[in-house]
C-alpha positions in Angstrom: 5.4 25.5 223.9 7.9 28.1 225.1 7.4 30.0 228.4 6.9 33.4 226.6 4.3 32.0 224.3 2.4 30.4 227.3 2.7 33.7 229.2 1.2 35.7 226.3 -1.7 33.2 225.9 -2.4 33.3 229.6 -2.4 37.1 229.6 -4.8 37.2 226.7 -7.1 34.6 228.2 -7.3 36.6 231.4 -8.1 39.8 229.6 -10.9 38.2 227.7 -12.3 36.7 230.9 -12.2 40.0 232.7 -13.8 41.8 229.8 -16.6 39.2 229.6 -17.3 39.6 233.3 -17.4 43.3 233.0 -19.9 43.0 230.2 -22.1 40.9 232.4 -21.9 43.4 235.2 -22.5 46.3 232.8 -25.7 44.7 231.5 -26.9 44.3 235.1 -26.0 47.9 236.0 -23.5 46.7 238.6 -20.3 48.1 239.9 -16.7 46.7 239.9 -14.0 47.5 242.4 -10.7 48.7 240.8 -7.5 50.3 242.1 -7.1 54.1 241.5 -4.1 55.9 242.9 -3.3 52.9 245.2 -6.9 52.9 246.7 -10.0 50.7 246.0 -12.7 52.6 244.0 -16.2 51.5 243.1 -16.9 52.3 239.4 -19.8 51.3 237.2 -18.7 48.4 235.0 -19.9 50.2 231.9 -17.4 53.1 232.6 -14.6 50.6 233.0 -15.4 49.0 229.6 -15.4 52.4 228.0 -11.9 53.1 229.6 -10.7 49.7 228.4 -11.9 50.3 224.9 -10.4 53.7 224.6 -7.0 52.4 225.8 -7.0 49.8 223.0 -6.9 52.5 220.3 
């Protein structure tokens, strides 16, 4: 397997794993810490999922 192919597969696997964890947090009404303008910010996981889904289109 070429390096670029492996890199793409790894990136996709990480995106899927993060999305799954955010879904779990969302169902529990929990927050996630993300970076906004260079600073840590606490945001509801459900809001992050909405942002991720809107950026896909």
